[in-house]
C-alpha positions as CSV (number, residue, x, y, z in Angstrom):
1,X,39.4,-134.4,66.3
2,X,36.2,-136.0,65.3
3,X,33.4,-136.6,67.9
4,X,34.0,-139.7,70.0
5,X,31.8,-142.7,69.3
6,X,32.0,-144.9,72.4
7,X,30.3,-147.7,70.4
8,X,33.6,-148.2,68.7
9,X,35.4,-149.3,71.9
10,X,34.4,-153.0,71.6
11,X,35.3,-153.2,67.9
12,X,38.6,-151.5,68.7
13,X,39.5,-154.0,71.3
14,X,38.5,-157.0,69.2
15,X,40.5,-155.7,66.2
16,X,43.6,-155.1,68.4
17,X,43.4,-158.5,70.1
18,X,42.5,-160.6,67.1
19,X,44.6,-158.6,64.5
20,X,42.0,-159.7,61.9
21,X,38.8,-158.2,60.6
22,X,37.3,-161.7,60.1
23,X,38.2,-163.0,63.6
24,X,37.1,-159.7,65.2
25,X,33.7,-160.0,63.5
26,X,33.3,-163.6,64.8
27,X,34.3,-162.5,68.3
28,X,31.6,-159.8,68.4
29,X,29.0,-161.8,66.4
30,X,28.8,-159.2,63.6
31,X,29.2,-159.4,59.9
32,X,32.6,-158.9,58.3
33,X,31.5,-155.8,56.4
34,X,30.3,-154.2,59.6
35,X,33.7,-154.8,61.2
36,X,35.4,-153.5,58.1
37,X,33.4,-150.3,58.5
38,X,34.3,-150.0,62.1
39,X,38.0,-150.4,61.2
40,X,37.7,-147.7,58.6
41,X,36.1,-145.3,61.1
42,X,38.8,-146.1,63.7
43,X,41.6,-145.4,61.2
44,X,40.0,-142.1,60.3
45,X,39.6,-141.1,63.9
46,X,43.2,-142.0,64.8
47,X,44.7,-141.0,61.4
48,X,46.6,-144.3,61.7
49,X,46.3,-147.7,60.0
50,X,46.2,-149.6,63.3
51,X,46.4,-152.9,61.5
52,X,49.3,-153.2,59.0
53,X,49.4,-156.1,56.5
54,X,52.6,-158.1,56.6
55,X,52.6,-161.1,54.4
56,X,49.5,-163.2,55.1
57,X,48.7,-161.6,58.4
58,X,48.3,-158.2,60.1
59,X,50.5,-156.6,62.8
60,X,49.7,-153.7,65.1
61,X,51.0,-150.2,64.4
62,X,53.0,-148.6,67.2
63,X,49.9,-146.6,68.1
64,X,47.8,-149.8,68.1
65,X,50.3,-151.4,70.5
66,X,49.8,-148.5,72.9
67,X,46.0,-148.7,72.6
68,X,46.1,-152.5,73.3
69,X,47.8,-151.8,76.6
70,X,45.0,-149.6,77.9
71,X,41.7,-150.4,76.0
72,X,40.8,-153.6,77.9
73,X,41.1,-151.9,81.3
74,X,39.2,-148.9,80.0
75,X,36.3,-151.1,78.8
76,X,36.2,-153.0,82.0
77,X,36.1,-149.8,84.1
78,X,33.3,-148.4,81.9
79,X,31.3,-151.5,82.2
80,X,31.8,-151.4,86.0
81,X,30.6,-147.8,86.2
82,X,27.4,-148.5,84.3
83,X,26.9,-151.8,86.0
84,X,26.9,-150.5,89.5
85,X,23.6,-150.9,91.3
86,X,22.4,-150.1,94.8
87,X,20.5,-153.4,95.0
88,X,21.1,-156.8,93.5
89,X,18.5,-159.4,92.7
90,X,20.4,-162.6,91.9
91,X,17.3,-164.4,90.5
92,X,16.9,-161.9,87.7
93,X,20.4,-160.5,87.2
94,X,22.1,-160.9,83.9
95,X,25.5,-159.6,85.1
96,X,28.7,-161.1,83.7
97,X,31.4,-161.7,86.2
98,X,35.0,-162.3,85.3
99,X,37.4,-164.4,87.4
100,X,40.9,-164.9,86.1
101,X,43.1,-167.8,86.9
102,X,45.2,-170.7,85.5
103,X,43.3,-173.7,84.3
104,X,43.7,-175.8,87.4
105,X,42.8,-173.0,89.8
106,X,39.6,-172.4,87.8
107,X,38.8,-176.1,87.7
108,X,39.2,-176.3,91.4
109,X,36.4,-173.9,92.1
110,X,34.2,-174.3,89.0
111,X,32.0,-177.3,90.0
112,X,31.0,-175.8,93.4
113,X,30.6,-172.3,91.9
114,X,28.4,-173.6,89.1
115,X,26.2,-175.5,91.5
116,X,25.6,-172.6,93.8
117,X,25.2,-169.9,91.1
118,X,22.9,-172.2,89.1
119,X,20.5,-172.2,92.0
120,X,20.8,-168.6,93.2
121,X,21.4,-166.7,89.9
122,X,20.6,-168.8,86.9
123,X,20.9,-165.9,84.4
124,X,24.3,-164.6,85.5
125,X,27.3,-165.4,83.3
126,X,30.9,-166.2,84.3
127,X,34.0,-165.6,82.2
128,X,37.4,-167.2,83.1
129,X,40.3,-165.4,81.4
130,X,43.7,-166.9,81.9
131,X,45.9,-165.3,84.5
132,X,48.7,-164.8,82.0
133,X,52.0,-162.9,82.1
134,X,50.4,-159.6,81.1
135,X,47.9,-159.8,84.0
136,X,50.5,-160.9,86.6
137,X,53.2,-158.5,85.5
138,X,50.7,-155.7,85.5
139,X,49.5,-156.3,89.1
140,X,47.8,-154.7,90.9
141,X,46.5,-152.3,88.2
142,X,45.6,-155.2,85.9
143,X,43.1,-156.5,88.5
144,X,40.8,-153.7,87.4
145,X,39.8,-155.7,84.3
146,X,38.4,-158.5,86.4
147,X,36.0,-159.1,89.3
148,X,38.4,-161.4,90.9
149,X,41.7,-163.3,90.2
150,X,42.9,-166.6,91.6
151,X,46.6,-166.3,92.5
152,X,48.9,-167.7,95.2
153,X,49.9,-165.5,98.1
154,X,53.1,-163.6,97.2
155,X,51.9,-162.1,94.0
156,X,49.6,-159.7,95.8
157,X,49.6,-158.2,99.3
158,X,47.4,-155.8,101.2
159,X,44.5,-156.5,99.0
160,X,41.1,-158.0,100.0
161,X,40.9,-161.7,99.4
162,X,39.3,-165.1,100.3
163,X,41.7,-167.9,101.0
164,X,41.3,-171.3,99.3
165,X,42.3,-174.4,101.3
166,X,46.1,-174.9,101.0
167,X,47.3,-177.8,98.9
168,X,50.5,-179.9,99.0
169,X,52.8,-180.1,96.1
170,X,53.5,-183.6,94.7
171,X,55.9,-185.0,92.1
172,X,54.4,-186.5,89.0
173,X,56.6,-189.1,87.1
174,X,56.2,-191.9,84.7
175,X,55.9,-195.2,86.5
176,X,58.4,-196.8,84.1
177,X,61.0,-194.0,84.5
178,X,62.9,-195.8,87.2
179,X,62.3,-193.2,89.9
180,X,61.9,-194.8,93.3
181,X,58.8,-194.5,95.5
182,X,60.7,-192.4,98.0
183,X,63.2,-190.6,95.9
184,X,66.2,-188.6,97.2
185,X,66.7,-185.0,96.0
186,X,69.7,-186.0,93.9
187,X,67.6,-188.6,92.0
188,X,65.0,-186.0,90.9
189,X,67.5,-183.2,90.3
190,X,69.4,-185.4,87.8
191,X,66.2,-185.6,85.6
192,X,64.8,-183.1,83.2
193,X,61.8,-181.2,84.6
194,X,58.5,-180.0,83.2
195,X,57.6,-176.5,84.4
196,X,54.0,-175.1,84.3
197,X,55.0,-171.6,83.3
198,X,58.1,-169.9,81.9
199,X,60.5,-168.4,84.4
200,X,60.4,-164.9,82.8
201,X,56.7,-164.7,83.6
202,X,57.3,-165.1,87.3
203,X,54.5,-167.6,87.9
204,X,56.2,-170.7,89.2
205,X,56.0,-170.9,93.0
206,X,57.9,-174.3,93.2
207,X,60.9,-173.1,91.2
208,X,61.0,-169.9,93.1
209,X,61.2,-171.8,96.4
210,X,63.9,-174.1,95.0
211,X,65.9,-171.2,93.8
212,X,65.7,-169.5,97.1
213,X,67.3,-172.7,98.6
214,X,70.0,-172.6,95.9
215,X,68.6,-175.6,94.1
216,X,68.7,-175.5,90.3
217,X,66.7,-177.7,87.9
218,X,67.1,-178.5,84.2
219,X,63.8,-177.6,82.4
220,X,63.0,-179.7,79.4
221,X,59.5,-178.5,78.7
222,X,57.3,-175.5,79.6
223,X,53.6,-175.0,79.4
224,X,51.2,-172.3,80.9
225,X,48.6,-175.0,81.3
226,X,48.6,-177.3,84.3
227,X,46.4,-179.9,82.6
228,X,49.0,-180.3,79.8
229,X,51.8,-181.2,82.3
230,X,50.9,-184.9,82.6
231,X,51.1,-185.4,78.8
232,X,54.6,-184.0,78.9
233,X,55.6,-186.5,81.6
234,X,54.1,-189.7,80.2
235,X,56.7,-192.0,78.6
236,X,59.6,-189.9,79.6
237,X,62.1,-189.6,82.5
238,X,60.9,-186.1,83.3
239,X,59.7,-184.8,86.7
240,X,56.9,-182.3,87.3
241,X,55.8,-180.8,90.6
242,X,52.0,-180.1,90.6
243,X,49.3,-179.6,93.2
244,X,48.2,-182.8,94.9
245,X,44.6,-182.6,93.5
246,X,46.0,-182.4,89.9
247,X,48.4,-185.2,90.6
248,X,45.6,-187.5,91.8
249,X,43.4,-186.6,88.8
250,X,46.3,-187.2,86.4
251,X,47.1,-190.6,87.9
252,X,43.4,-191.6,87.7
253,X,43.3,-190.7,84.0
254,X,46.7,-192.1,83.2
255,X,47.5,-195.1,85.4
256,X,51.0,-195.3,84.0
257,X,51.9,-192.2,86.0
258,X,53.2,-192.3,89.5
259,X,52.9,-189.8,92.3
260,X,55.7,-189.4,94.9
261,X,56.3,-186.9,97.6
262,X,59.0,-184.4,96.8
263,X,62.1,-184.7,99.0
264,X,62.2,-180.9,99.3
265,X,60.7,-178.8,102.1
266,X,58.1,-177.0,100.0
267,X,55.5,-174.5,101.3
268,X,52.1,-175.7,100.1
269,X,50.1,-173.9,97.4
270,X,48.2,-171.1,99.0
271,X,45.8,-169.8,96.4
272,X,43.4,-167.0,97.2
273,X,40.6,-165.1,95.4
274,X,41.6,-161.5,95.2
275,X,39.5,-158.5,94.0
276,X,40.0,-154.8,93.4
277,X,39.3,-152.7,96.5
278,X,37.1,-150.3,94.5
279,X,34.5,-153.1,94.2
280,X,33.9,-153.3,97.9
281,X,30.5,-151.5,97.9
282,X,29.2,-152.8,94.5
283,X,26.0,-154.7,95.5
284,X,26.6,-157.4,92.8
285,X,30.2,-157.8,93.9
286,X,29.1,-158.2,97.5
287,X,26.9,-161.1,96.4
288,X,29.8,-162.6,94.4
289,X,32.1,-162.5,97.4
290,X,29.4,-164.2,99.5
291,X,29.2,-167.0,96.9
292,X,33.0,-167.2,96.6
293,X,33.2,-167.6,100.4
294,X,30.8,-170.5,100.2
295,X,32.9,-172.0,97.4
296,X,36.1,-171.7,99.3
297,X,34.6,-173.4,102.3
298,X,33.6,-176.4,100.2
299,X,36.7,-176.8,98.0
300,X,38.5,-180.0,98.8
């Protein structure tokens, strides 16, 4: 086997994720010929095409699929190893921190986080990847690709975390849908529902609670994005159950929406910021956790 060139790790990840030389080049801010050269070297190293043209697009070879499952975590661990420091100077640090979460969870902490970090560590950078099915289904190992992940209790246990303030669930409906201000369970269960994530991905706390009570709903629309939910309710007879803060925000933006209390006994949303135990003694991560503790105490 040829000598390993670790500089090819980032091009490899970009090519596997983008499935396109052009898009991979844009992602890494390099020229297309440079990325084409990287692909040629990777193909020679693995003796495999990696990207296979099918019609107007490329698909991954079986080996490339296997590589995609491990390369992101490998890069994250490599960056962690070389990024460890015994001391951390926030004012001069250029560290990039990664916090995964769904859109509403990130929006909940982002304003306070940006304000505090902007004052303490103006040169640090934050990335907010989506807490998607791959991350959730790969827990707890998938946490190693991030500095922290925002998830409700129940998806993780026995892991260090910082609790965010609990939040009630509220029903979001169209004001002209005929749903009463104090609806009975039967009234809502007779309507189609909007769900924030597909069942197979195991990321819907409300539906999980309802199913445990033997309550079934009819799902008319599914989206992984909380902020898309209101647009799927407006002008319809659908029902969506969302965190209270999002419901209030949606009603402010779209006055035709109505917010009603669910007639079900639902446990509130209990999000927390979780992190990998092996980051406990990383000086930069210690600082991050101090900042996140401040953020959690100020989130309303």
